[in-house]
C-alpha positions as CSV (number, residue, x, y, z in Angstrom):
1,M,-7.2,41.0,19.5
2,K,-9.1,40.7,16.2
3,K,-8.5,37.8,13.8
4,Q,-7.3,39.0,10.4
5,K,-9.7,38.3,7.6
6,G,-8.6,36.9,4.2
7,L,-10.6,36.3,1.1
8,M,-14.4,36.2,1.4
9,G,-14.3,37.1,5.1
10,K,-12.6,33.8,6.1
11,S,-9.6,33.7,8.4
12,L,-6.1,33.6,7.0
13,E,-5.6,30.2,8.4
14,M,-8.6,28.8,6.6
15,N,-7.5,30.5,3.4
16,R,-4.1,28.9,3.8
17,R,-5.6,25.4,4.3
18,L,-7.9,25.9,1.2
19,F,-4.9,27.0,-0.9
20,N,-2.8,24.1,0.2
21,R,-5.6,21.6,-0.6
22,H,-6.2,23.3,-4.0
23,S,-2.5,23.4,-4.8
24,F,-2.1,19.7,-4.0
25,R,-5.0,18.8,-6.3
26,A,-3.6,21.1,-9.0
27,R,-0.2,19.4,-8.7
28,L,-1.8,15.9,-8.8
29,C,-3.8,16.9,-11.9
30,K,-0.7,18.3,-13.6
31,F,1.2,15.1,-12.7
32,R,-1.6,12.9,-14.3
33,Q,-1.6,15.2,-17.4
34,I,2.1,14.9,-17.9
35,K,2.0,11.1,-17.2
36,R,-0.6,10.8,-20.1
37,E,1.6,12.9,-22.4
38,K,4.8,11.2,-21.5
39,P,4.0,7.6,-20.5
40,N,7.6,6.4,-20.6
41,A,9.0,9.1,-18.3
42,N,10.1,7.9,-14.9
43,I,8.8,9.5,-11.7
44,I,11.9,11.5,-11.0
45,A,11.8,13.2,-14.4
46,L,8.1,14.0,-14.0
47,E,8.6,15.4,-10.5
48,G,11.5,17.5,-11.7
49,L,9.4,18.8,-14.6
50,I,6.5,19.8,-12.3
51,L,8.9,21.4,-9.8
52,F,10.7,23.2,-12.6
53,T,7.5,24.7,-14.0
54,N,5.7,25.4,-10.7
55,N,8.7,27.0,-9.0
56,K,9.4,29.2,-12.0
57,T,12.9,27.9,-12.1
58,L,13.5,29.1,-15.6
59,H,12.7,32.7,-14.6
60,W,15.0,32.4,-11.6
61,L,17.8,31.0,-13.7
62,D,17.4,33.8,-16.3
63,Q,17.9,36.4,-13.6
64,M,21.1,34.7,-12.3
65,E,24.6,35.6,-13.3
66,T,26.3,33.3,-15.8
67,E,29.0,32.1,-13.5
68,K,26.7,31.3,-10.7
69,K,24.3,29.5,-13.1
70,T,27.2,27.4,-14.5
71,Q,28.2,26.5,-10.9
72,I,24.6,25.5,-10.0
73,F,24.4,23.3,-13.2
74,K,27.7,21.7,-12.4
75,I,26.6,20.9,-8.8
76,A,23.3,19.5,-10.1
77,R,25.1,17.3,-12.7
78,E,27.4,16.0,-9.9
79,R,24.6,15.2,-7.5
80,A,22.2,13.7,-10.0
81,P,23.7,10.1,-10.1
82,A,23.8,10.0,-6.3
83,M,20.1,11.1,-6.1
84,L,19.1,8.5,-8.7
85,K,21.0,5.8,-6.8
86,Q,19.3,6.8,-3.6
87,F,15.9,6.8,-5.3
88,K,16.5,3.3,-6.7
89,L,17.6,2.0,-3.3
90,R,14.5,3.4,-1.6
91,K,12.4,1.8,-4.4
92,E,14.1,-1.5,-4.0
93,H,13.7,-1.4,-0.2
94,I,9.9,-0.7,-0.6
95,K,9.7,-3.6,-3.1
96,N,11.5,-6.0,-0.8
97,Q,9.2,-5.0,2.1
98,H,6.2,-5.6,-0.1
99,I,7.5,-9.0,-1.2
100,L,8.2,-9.9,2.5
101,L,4.7,-8.9,3.5
102,L,3.2,-11.0,0.7
103,K,5.3,-14.0,1.7
104,N,4.2,-13.6,5.4
105,K,0.5,-13.5,4.3
106,R,1.0,-16.5,2.1
107,E,2.6,-18.5,5.0
108,E,-0.2,-17.5,7.4
109,K,-2.8,-18.6,4.9
110,L,-1.0,-22.0,4.4
111,R,-0.8,-22.4,8.2
112,K,-4.5,-21.7,8.6
113,E,-5.3,-24.1,5.8
114,N,-3.1,-26.8,7.4
115,S,-4.7,-26.4,10.8
116,K,-8.2,-26.6,9.3
117,Q,-7.2,-29.7,7.3
118,Q,-5.9,-31.4,10.5
119,E,-9.1,-30.5,12.3
120,L,-11.2,-32.0,9.5
121,Q,-9.0,-35.2,9.6
122,S,-9.5,-35.6,13.4
123,L,-13.2,-35.1,13.1
124,T,-13.4,-37.7,10.3
125,K,-11.5,-40.2,12.5
126,D,-13.9,-39.5,15.4
127,I,-16.8,-40.2,13.1
128,E,-15.2,-43.4,11.9
129,K,-14.7,-44.5,15.6
130,I,-18.5,-44.4,16.2
131,G,-19.4,-46.4,13.1
132,G,-19.1,-44.0,10.2
133,L,-21.6,-41.4,9.0
134,W,-25.2,-42.1,10.1
135,V,-27.5,-41.0,7.3
136,T,-30.8,-42.7,7.8
137,S,-32.8,-43.4,11.0
138,Q,-32.1,-47.1,10.6
139,D,-28.3,-46.4,10.7
140,I,-28.8,-44.2,13.8
141,N,-30.8,-46.9,15.7
142,K,-28.5,-49.7,14.7
143,N,-25.3,-47.8,15.7
144,L,-26.8,-46.5,19.0
145,K,-27.6,-50.1,20.0
146,K,-23.9,-51.0,19.5
147,L,-22.7,-48.2,21.8
148,N,-23.0,-48.6,25.5
149,E,-24.3,-45.9,27.8
150,T,-21.0,-44.2,28.6
151,E,-20.0,-44.0,24.9
152,K,-23.4,-42.5,24.1
153,W,-22.8,-39.6,26.5
154,K,-19.2,-39.1,25.3
155,Q,-20.3,-38.7,21.8
């Protein structure tokens, strides 16, 4: 069985993938363009505008009977508030998850800082036990004489 060839001798599957990638980029480009033109519009309005133009909805509606068109608009008006409410709930849920994630990261950072601080305090206490910080060779010799053999090996 032969594979069907599409544009420029490529397989139909390859053409389909190229088209999908191109159409995504085109939609994204269109979205950015509309966002620049209408900066105050919300995401739902922009998405609706893009879908309306790309799906040729106006042409589809013009071909429809008046009664059916009225019925579709009525259904759309009835469903719009519920869809907006659902969108806002999803947006709020995502925001809450993000806040929770940030809170967890902040707590983890504080916990690590506290453990590091405790470790530094214990090391400082250990240094104080053996006579403080030994900076010069005289300090080293003087403090080593004070320590007995077992303490020297512990330290």
